[in-house]
Every structure is written in structure tokens, then in C-alpha cells.
MOPAC internal coordinates of N, CA, C and O (Angstrom, degrees):
PM7 1SCF
backbone

  N    0.0000 0     0.00 0     0.00 0    0    0    0
  C    1.4537 1     0.00 0     0.00 0    1    0    0
  C    1.5253 1   109.41 1     0.00 0    2    1    0
  O    1.2310 1   121.19 1   -45.86 1    3    2    1
  N    1.3293 1   115.33 1   134.14 1    3    2    1
  C    1.4586 1   121.25 1   176.09 1    5    3    2
  C    1.5247 1   107.79 1  -128.53 1    6    5    3
  O    1.2310 1   120.98 1   -29.51 1    7    6    5
  N    1.3312 1   115.74 1   150.49 1    7    6    5
  C    1.4619 1   118.85 1   179.41 1    9    7    6
  C    1.5182 1   109.82 1  -149.22 1   10    9    7
  O    1.2310 1   121.46 1   -21.55 1   11   10    9
  N    1.3209 1   114.82 1   158.45 1   11   10    9
  C    1.4603 1   120.88 1   178.42 1   13   11   10
  C    1.5261 1   108.68 1  -158.26 1   14   13   11
  O    1.2310 1   121.04 1   -39.34 1   15   14   13
  N    1.3167 1   115.62 1   140.66 1   15   14   13
  C    1.4581 1   120.22 1   174.90 1   17   15   14
  C    1.5158 1   109.12 1   -85.01 1   18   17   15
  O    1.2310 1   121.17 1   -37.66 1   19   18   17
  N    1.3268 1   115.36 1   142.34 1   19   18   17
  C    1.4608 1   120.88 1  -179.46 1   21   19   18
  C    1.5334 1   108.24 1  -146.23 1   22   21   19
  O    1.2310 1   121.15 1   -37.12 1   23   22   21
  N    1.3322 1   115.41 1   142.88 1   23   22   21
  C    1.4650 1   121.36 1   179.60 1   25   23   22
  C    1.5208 1   109.53 1   -93.78 1   26   25   23
  O    1.2310 1   120.68 1   -45.65 1   27   26   25
  N    1.3289 1   116.31 1   134.35 1   27   26   25
  C    1.4602 1   121.80 1   177.01 1   29   27   26
  C    1.5233 1   107.62 1   -75.10 1   30   29   27
  O    1.2310 1   120.78 1   -64.48 1   31   30   29
  N    1.3324 1   116.11 1   115.52 1   31   30   29
  C    1.4661 1   120.65 1  -172.70 1   33   31   30
  C    1.5224 1   114.26 1  -100.74 1   34   33   31
  O    1.2310 1   120.03 1   158.65 1   35   34   33
  N    1.3324 1   117.55 1   -21.35 1   35   34   33
  C    1.4656 1   117.76 1  -177.75 1   37   35   34
  C    1.5327 1   109.68 1   -67.52 1   38   37   35
  O    1.2310 1   120.20 1   -31.96 1   39   38   37
  N    1.3377 1   117.23 1   148.04 1   39   38   37
  C    1.4720 1   121.59 1  -170.08 1   41   39   38
  C    1.5234 1   115.97 1   -63.02 1   42   41   39
  O    1.2310 1   119.57 1   154.80 1   43   42   41
  N    1.3319 1   118.42 1   -25.20 1   43   42   41
  C    1.4635 1   119.69 1  -175.01 1   45   43   42
  C    1.5244 1   114.09 1  -103.71 1   46   45   43
  O    1.2310 1   119.90 1  -176.60 1   47   46   45
  N    1.3347 1   117.80 1     3.40 1   47   46   45
  C    1.4666 1   120.04 1  -178.76 1   49   47   46
  C    1.5200 1   110.87 1    71.08 1   50   49   47
  O    1.2310 1   120.80 1    23.13 1   51   50   49
  N    1.3385 1   116.07 1  -156.87 1   51   50   49
  C    1.4620 1   120.02 1  -177.65 1   53   51   50
  C    1.5284 1   110.69 1   -94.17 1   54   53   51
  O    1.2310 1   120.43 1  -114.84 1   55   54   53
  N    1.3398 1   116.79 1    65.16 1   55   54   53
  C    1.4646 1   120.40 1   172.43 1   57   55   54
  C    1.5220 1   107.65 1   -84.47 1   58   57   55
  O    1.2310 1   119.78 1    10.06 1   59   58   57
  N    1.3182 1   118.02 1  -169.94 1   59   58   57
  C    1.4678 1   121.38 1  -169.57 1   61   59   58
  C    1.5302 1   115.27 1   -54.62 1   62   61   59
  O    1.2310 1   119.58 1   131.73 1   63   62   61
  N    1.3299 1   118.41 1   -48.27 1   63   62   61
  C    1.4716 1   120.35 1  -178.43 1   65   63   62
  C    1.5214 1   113.01 1   -61.23 1   66   65   63
  O    1.2310 1   120.16 1   121.44 1   67   66   65
  N    1.3364 1   117.29 1   -58.56 1   67   66   65
  C    1.4669 1   119.57 1   179.39 1   69   67   66
  C    1.5341 1   113.41 1   -63.77 1   70   69   67
  O    1.2310 1   120.23 1   146.71 1   71   70   69
  N    1.3298 1   117.16 1   -33.29 1   71   70   69
  C    1.4711 1   119.75 1   177.39 1   73   71   70
  C    1.5282 1   109.61 1   -63.84 1   74   73   71
  O    1.2310 1   120.61 1   138.91 1   75   74   73
  N    1.3371 1   116.45 1   -41.09 1   75   74   73
  C    1.4638 1   120.98 1   177.04 1   77   75   74
  C    1.5176 1   112.01 1   -63.40 1   78   77   75
  O    1.2310 1   120.75 1   139.63 1   79   78   77
  N    1.3247 1   116.18 1   -40.37 1   79   78   77
  C    1.4692 1   120.72 1   177.46 1   81   79   78
  C    1.5201 1   110.56 1   -62.51 1   82   81   79
  O    1.2310 1   120.59 1   134.01 1   83   82   81
  N    1.3373 1   116.47 1   -45.99 1   83   82   81
  C    1.4721 1   120.51 1   179.36 1   85   83   82
  C    1.5251 1   110.55 1   -60.16 1   86   85   83
  O    1.2310 1   120.25 1   133.94 1   87   86   85
  N    1.3177 1   117.13 1   -46.06 1   87   86   85
  C    1.4680 1   121.03 1  -179.96 1   89   87   86
  C    1.5215 1   111.64 1   -63.30 1   90   89   87
  O    1.2310 1   120.53 1   135.79 1   91   90   89
  N    1.3335 1   116.60 1   -44.21 1   91   90   89
  C    1.4708 1   121.16 1  -179.96 1   93   91   90
  C    1.5352 1   110.57 1   -58.19 1   94   93   91
  O    1.2310 1   120.86 1   138.79 1   95   94   93
  N    1.3214 1   115.96 1   -41.21 1   95   94   93
  C    1.4666 1   120.03 1   179.64 1   97   95   94
  C    1.5288 1   111.25 1   -72.22 1   98   97   95
  O    1.2310 1   120.18 1   140.56 1   99   98   97
  N    1.3347 1   117.27 1   -39.44 1   99   98   97
  C    1.4725 1   121.13 1  -178.01 1  101   99   98
  C    1.5278 1   112.11 1   -67.59 1  102  101   99
  O    1.2310 1   120.62 1   144.68 1  103  102  101
  N    1.3309 1   116.42 1   -35.32 1  103  102  101
  C    1.4742 1   121.21 1  -177.16 1  105  103  102
  C    1.5306 1   111.89 1   -63.95 1  106  105  103
  O    1.2310 1   119.85 1   159.21 1  107  106  105
  N    1.3193 1   117.89 1   -20.79 1  107  106  105
  C    1.4695 1   121.28 1   179.96 1  109  107  106
  C    1.5303 1   112.73 1   -67.24 1  110  109  107
  O    1.2310 1   120.10 1   164.68 1  111  110  109
  N    1.3297 1   117.40 1   -15.32 1  111  110  109
  C    1.4632 1   121.25 1  -174.88 1  113  111  110
  C    1.5253 1   111.29 1  -107.85 1  114  113  111
  O    1.2310 1   121.19 1   -30.76 1  115  114  113
  N    1.3359 1   115.34 1   149.24 1  115  114  113
  C    1.4591 1   121.61 1   179.16 1  117  115  114
  C    1.5232 1   111.93 1   -77.48 1  118  117  115
  O    1.2310 1   120.09 1   154.81 1  119  118  117
  N    1.3119 1   117.43 1   -25.19 1  119  118  117
  C    1.4596 1   122.05 1  -176.27 1  121  119  118
  C    1.5212 1   112.44 1   -63.88 1  122  121  119
  O    1.2310 1   121.15 1   -25.25 1  123  122  121
  N    1.3358 1   115.41 1   154.75 1  123  122  121
  C    1.4536 1   122.13 1   169.40 1  125  123  122
  C    1.5191 1   106.45 1   -73.21 1  126  125  123
  O    1.2310 1   120.06 1   -55.01 1  127  126  125
  N    1.3174 1   117.49 1   124.99 1  127  126  125
  C    1.4663 1   121.08 1  -177.45 1  129  127  126
  C    1.5203 1   108.73 1  -124.79 1  130  129  127
  O    1.2310 1   121.29 1   -63.30 1  131  130  129
  N    1.3225 1   115.14 1   116.70 1  131  130  129
  C    1.4552 1   121.55 1   179.21 1  133  131  130
  C    1.5202 1   108.61 1  -130.58 1  134  133  131
  O    1.2310 1   121.01 1   -10.59 1  135  134  133
  N    1.3332 1   115.68 1   169.41 1  135  134  133
  C    1.4556 1   118.95 1   169.44 1  137  135  134
  C    1.5208 1   109.69 1  -141.71 1  138  137  135
  O    1.2310 1   121.82 1   -31.23 1  139  138  137
  N    1.3181 1   114.13 1   148.77 1  139  138  137
  C    1.4573 1   120.53 1   178.07 1  141  139  138
  C    1.5123 1   108.60 1  -104.17 1  142  141  139
  O    1.2310 1   121.31 1   -44.30 1  143  142  141
  N    1.3302 1   115.11 1   135.70 1  143  142  141
  C    1.4578 1   121.71 1   176.28 1  145  143  142
  C    1.5222 1   106.91 1  -143.41 1  146  145  143
  O    1.2310 1   121.32 1   -57.05 1  147  146  145
  N    1.3024 1   115.07 1   122.95 1  147  146  145
  C    1.4680 1   121.25 1  -174.27 1  149  147  146
  C    1.5135 1   108.83 1    53.47 1  150  149  147
  O    1.2310 1   119.41 1    58.22 1  151  150  149
  N    1.3254 1   118.73 1  -121.78 1  151  150  149
  C    1.4627 1   120.87 1  -175.99 1  153  151  150
  C    1.5220 1   113.69 1  -101.13 1  154  153  151
  O    1.2310 1   120.40 1  -166.95 1  155  154  153
  N    1.3318 1   116.84 1    13.05 1  155  154  153
  C    1.4598 1   118.19 1  -176.11 1  157  155  154
  C    1.5200 1   112.08 1  -123.63 1  158  157  155
  O    1.2310 1   121.57 1   -19.04 1  159  158  157
  N    1.3227 1   114.60 1   160.96 1  159  158  157
  C    1.4611 1   122.29 1   175.68 1  161  159  158
  C    1.5232 1   107.27 1  -120.95 1  162  161  159
  O    1.2310 1   120.75 1   -46.37 1  163  162  161
  N    1.3363 1   116.16 1   133.63 1  163  162  161
  C    1.4621 1   121.27 1  -179.55 1  165  163  162
  C    1.5175 1   110.30 1  -119.19 1  166  165  163
  O    1.2310 1   120.85 1   -33.27 1  167  166  165
  N    1.3191 1   115.97 1   146.73 1  167  166  165
  C    1.4604 1   122.94 1   175.59 1  169  167  166
  C    1.5286 1   107.27 1   -83.79 1  170  169  167
  O    1.2310 1   120.09 1   -64.22 1  171  170  169
  N    1.3174 1   117.43 1   115.78 1  171  170  169
  C    1.4699 1   121.57 1  -176.88 1  173  171  170
  C    1.5277 1   112.79 1   -69.52 1  174  173  171
  O    1.2310 1   120.01 1   170.18 1  175  174  173
  N    1.3360 1   117.59 1    -9.82 1  175  174  173
  C    1.4661 1   120.72 1   178.82 1  177  175  174
  C    1.5322 1   111.94 1   -95.42 1  178  177  175
  O    1.2310 1   120.07 1  -177.94 1  179  178  177
  N    1.3211 1   117.47 1     2.06 1  179  178  177
  C    1.4656 1   122.38 1  -178.98 1  181  179  178
  C    1.5212 1   110.12 1  -119.50 1  182  181  179
  O    1.2310 1   120.39 1   -63.61 1  183  182  181
  N    1.3395 1   116.85 1   116.39 1  183  182  181
  C    1.4638 1   120.61 1  -179.46 1  185  183  182
  C    1.5253 1   110.55 1   -58.85 1  186  185  183
  O    1.2310 1   120.02 1   137.27 1  187  186  185
  N    1.3331 1   117.57 1   -42.73 1  187  186  185
  C    1.4674 1   120.15 1  -179.41 1  189  187  186
  C    1.5266 1   111.52 1   -63.70 1  190  189  187
  O    1.2310 1   120.27 1   140.77 1  191  190  189
  N    1.3151 1   117.09 1   -39.23 1  191  190  189
  C    1.4585 1   120.98 1   178.29 1  193  191  190
  C    1.5279 1   111.01 1   -65.20 1  194  193  191
  O    1.2310 1   120.39 1   137.11 1  195  194  193
  N    1.3285 1   116.86 1   -42.89 1  195  194  193
  C    1.4682 1   121.54 1   179.07 1  197  195  194
  C    1.5283 1   110.30 1   -64.72 1  198  197  195
  O    1.2310 1   120.19 1   134.09 1  199  198  197
  N    1.3376 1   117.24 1   -45.91 1  199  198  197
  C    1.4668 1   120.84 1   179.03 1  201  199  198
  C    1.5197 1   111.35 1   -62.19 1  202  201  199
  O    1.2310 1   120.60 1   141.97 1  203  202  201
  N    1.3343 1   116.47 1   -38.03 1  203  202  201
  C    1.4549 1   122.09 1  -178.45 1  205  203  202
  C    1.5143 1   113.94 1   -65.53 1  206  205  203
  O    1.2310 1   120.51 1   160.68 1  207  206  205
  N    1.3272 1   116.63 1   -19.32 1  207  206  205
  C    1.4700 1   120.24 1  -179.63 1  209  207  206
  C    1.5330 1   111.64 1   -75.24 1  210  209  207
  O    1.2310 1   120.09 1   162.19 1  211  210  209
  N    1.3364 1   117.43 1   -17.81 1  211  210  209
  C    1.4777 1   123.05 1   177.78 1  213  211  210
  C    1.5286 1   112.97 1    54.78 1  214  213  211
  O    1.2310 1   120.81 1  -130.27 1  215  214  213
  N    1.3361 1   116.05 1    49.73 1  215  214  213
  C    1.4668 1   121.25 1  -179.58 1  217  215  214
  C    1.5284 1   109.19 1   -85.62 1  218  217  215
  O    1.2310 1   121.04 1   -50.08 1  219  218  217
  N    1.3157 1   115.62 1   129.92 1  219  218  217
  C    1.4638 1   121.22 1  -178.61 1  221  219  218
  C    1.5292 1   110.78 1  -109.76 1  222  221  219
  O    1.2310 1   120.89 1   -11.91 1  223  222  221
  N    1.3146 1   115.91 1   168.09 1  223  222  221
  C    1.4656 1   121.16 1   177.56 1  225  223  222
  C    1.5236 1   109.73 1   -58.36 1  226  225  223
  O    1.2310 1   121.06 1   -45.45 1  227  226  225
  N    1.3231 1   115.57 1   134.55 1  227  226  225
  C    1.4580 1   121.29 1   179.93 1  229  227  226
  C    1.5184 1   114.05 1    92.08 1  230  229  227
  O    1.2310 1   120.26 1   167.81 1  231  230  229
  N    1.3416 1   117.10 1   -12.19 1  231  230  229
  C    1.4614 1   120.63 1   177.98 1  233  231  230
  C    1.5274 1   110.03 1   -75.10 1  234  233  231
  O    1.2310 1   120.99 1   -29.41 1  235  234  233
  N    1.3250 1   115.72 1   150.59 1  235  234  233
  C    1.4582 1   121.04 1   177.75 1  237  235  234
  C    1.5173 1   109.41 1  -107.00 1  238  237  235
  O    1.2310 1   120.81 1   -49.64 1  239  238  237
  N    1.3247 1   116.06 1   130.36 1  239  238  237
  C    1.4603 1   121.51 1   175.63 1  241  239  238
  C    1.5303 1   108.32 1  -116.39 1  242  241  239
  O    1.2310 1   121.10 1   -21.09 1  243  242  241
  N    1.3258 1   115.49 1   158.91 1  243  242  241
  C    1.4655 1   120.35 1   174.84 1  245  243  242
  C    1.5218 1   107.22 1  -111.88 1  246  245  243
  O    1.2310 1   120.98 1   -70.27 1  247  246  245
  N    1.3273 1   115.73 1   109.73 1  247  246  245
  C    1.4709 1   122.05 1   178.18 1  249  247  246
  C    1.5242 1   108.77 1   -78.83 1  250  249  247
  O    1.2310 1   120.59 1   -44.64 1  251  250  249
  N    1.3308 1   116.47 1   135.36 1  251  250  249
  C    1.4630 1   121.45 1   179.66 1  253  251  250
  C    1.5265 1   108.31 1  -129.47 1  254  253  251
  O    1.2310 1   120.57 1   -55.12 1  255  254  253
  N    1.3249 1   116.52 1   124.88 1  255  254  253
  C    1.4608 1   121.97 1   179.41 1  257  255  254
  C    1.5233 1   108.59 1  -121.98 1  258  257  255
  O    1.2310 1   121.22 1   -47.00 1  259  258  257
  N    1.3318 1   115.28 1   133.00 1  259  258  257
  C    1.4572 1   119.58 1  -177.71 1  261  259  258
  C    1.5223 1   109.58 1  -139.75 1  262  261  259
  O    1.2310 1   120.73 1   -65.06 1  263  262  261
  N    1.3438 1   116.21 1   114.94 1  263  262  261
  C    1.4546 1   120.11 1   179.03 1  265  263  262
  C    1.5184 1   112.17 1   153.14 1  266  265  263
  O    1.2310 1   120.99 1    12.13 1  267  266  265
  N    1.3273 1   115.71 1  -167.87 1  267  266  265
  C    1.4646 1   121.63 1  -172.04 1  269  267  266
  C    1.5240 1   113.91 1   -65.28 1  270  269  267
  O    1.2310 1   120.16 1   148.27 1  271  270  269
  N    1.3352 1   117.29 1   -31.73 1  271  270  269
  C    1.4693 1   120.02 1  -178.31 1  273  271  270
  C    1.5370 1   111.56 1  -116.35 1  274  273  271
  O    1.2310 1   121.34 1  -147.19 1  275  274  273
  N    1.3401 1   115.03 1    32.81 1  275  274  273
  C    1.4688 1   120.76 1  -173.74 1  277  275  274
  C    1.5249 1   114.39 1   -60.01 1  278  277  275
  O    1.2310 1   119.98 1   138.96 1  279  278  277
  N    1.3130 1   117.65 1   -41.04 1  279  278  277
  C    1.4737 1   119.99 1  -177.75 1  281  279  278
  C    1.5279 1   111.29 1   -66.05 1  282  281  279
  O    1.2310 1   120.99 1   134.09 1  283  282  281
  N    1.3318 1   115.71 1   -45.91 1  283  282  281
  C    1.4635 1   120.13 1   179.08 1  285  283  282
  C    1.5292 1   110.54 1   -63.24 1  286  285  283
  O    1.2310 1   120.93 1   137.81 1  287  286  285
  N    1.3282 1   115.83 1   -42.19 1  287  286  285
  C    1.4690 1   120.45 1  -179.37 1  289  287  286
  C    1.5257 1   110.95 1   -61.96 1  290  289  287
  O    1.2310 1   120.47 1   132.98 1  291  290  289
  N    1.3197 1   116.70 1   -47.02 1  291  290  289
  C    1.4653 1   120.45 1  -179.36 1  293  291  290
  C    1.5238 1   110.96 1   -61.86 1  294  293  291
  O    1.2310 1   120.77 1   133.02 1  295  294  293
  N    1.3227 1   116.14 1   -46.98 1  295  294  293
  C    1.4661 1   120.93 1  -179.36 1  297  295  294
  C    1.5361 1   111.21 1   -59.34 1  298  297  295
  O    1.2310 1   120.78 1   134.37 1  299  298  297
  N    1.3215 1   116.12 1   -45.63 1  299  298  297
  C    1.4652 1   121.36 1  -178.24 1  301  299  298
  C    1.5283 1   111.46 1   -66.69 1  302  301  299
  O    1.2310 1   120.21 1   133.45 1  303  302  301
  N    1.3330 1   117.20 1   -46.55 1  303  302  301
  C    1.4648 1   120.06 1  -176.53 1  305  303  302
  C    1.5259 1   112.12 1   -68.17 1  306  305  303
  O    1.2310 1   119.99 1   143.68 1  307  306  305
  N    1.3203 1   117.62 1   -36.32 1  307  306  305
  C    1.4714 1   120.13 1   175.38 1  309  307  306
  C    1.5294 1   109.27 1   -61.57 1  310  309  307
  O    1.2310 1   120.25 1   136.79 1  311  310  309
  N    1.3331 1   117.13 1   -43.21 1  311  310  309
  C    1.4710 1   120.92 1   179.40 1  313  311  310
  C    1.5273 1   110.94 1   -63.85 1  314  313  311
  O    1.2310 1   119.91 1   139.68 1  315  314  313
  N    1.3304 1   117.78 1   -40.32 1  315  314  313
  C    1.4677 1   121.53 1   179.20 1  317  315  314
  C    1.5274 1   110.43 1   -65.01 1  318  317  315
  O    1.2310 1   120.15 1   136.74 1  319  318  317
  N    1.3250 1   117.31 1   -43.26 1  319  318  317
  C    1.4620 1   121.10 1   179.82 1  321  319  318
  C    1.5306 1   110.41 1   -66.70 1  322  321  319
  O    1.2310 1   120.64 1   134.75 1  323  322  321
  N    1.3220 1   116.39 1   -45.25 1  323  322  321
  C    1.4667 1   119.86 1   179.92 1  325  323  322
  C    1.5309 1   111.35 1   -66.86 1  326  325  323
  O    1.2310 1   120.26 1   156.57 1  327  326  325
  N    1.3311 1   117.11 1   -23.43 1  327  326  325
  C    1.4531 1   121.88 1   177.46 1  329  327  326
  C    1.5239 1   113.49 1   -81.45 1  330  329  327
  O    1.2310 1   120.25 1   179.15 1  331  330  329
  N    1.3260 1   117.13 1    -0.85 1  331  330  329
  C    1.4660 1   121.08 1   175.70 1  333  331  330
  C    1.5133 1   116.19 1    94.61 1  334  333  331
  O    1.2310 1   119.69 1  -170.48 1  335  334  333
  N    1.3356 1   118.19 1     9.52 1  335  334  333
  C    1.4647 1   122.40 1   176.58 1  337  335  334
  C    1.5350 1   112.97 1    52.29 1  338  337  335
  O    1.2310 1   120.88 1  -140.65 1  339  338  337
  N    1.3164 1   115.92 1    39.35 1  339  338  337
  C    1.4517 1   119.97 1   175.21 1  341  339  338
  C    1.5213 1   115.76 1    82.15 1  342  341  339
  O    1.2310 1   120.22 1  -175.15 1  343  342  341
  N    1.3170 1   117.18 1     4.85 1  343  342  341
  C    1.4787 1   119.49 1   179.25 1  345  343  342
  C    1.5132 1   110.91 1   -99.95 1  346  345  343
  O    1.2310 1   120.10 1   180.00 1  347  346  345

């Protein structure tokens, strides 16, 4: 298991567009990919789970990847989030 904290930098937070981008990228990996925000854990491969976390711009989440390609998944998803999730 590997994890890293990352700040959501895109202006609208994890609303539908960026949440879809995050899920699309996470689904490419075999590992279990979740993130913790406040007192909840969300499945990064589920748009509804990501939207339900209500993450806004400037919030910090802790990405957690567990599985055969966990290191690659974490590295890629951190880069996608830091790149603004397509916004």
C-alpha cells in the first residue's frame, strides 16, 4: 500500500467533469484506489463515490493505492490531480 496527500488545484473541485476524469484515469489500474477526505473514504473508480465526498478547490485529500500496480497508479493520479484534472 502506498499513499500521498495532494491538494485539489482545479477551480471547481471534484464536480462531475473532474470527478469523471479522475475515475477514468483510476480505472486503468488493477489496484484498489481510494482517497480519504475529512472523515470519509471514497472509491476513486466510482463517480458517485467521488462526487459524494464533496471535495472543493484547495482541499487536501490522501490518495491510497493498494495492489500490483500501486506505485504507478499513485504517481499517475497525483500528476493528473496536480495538472488540474483537465480544467
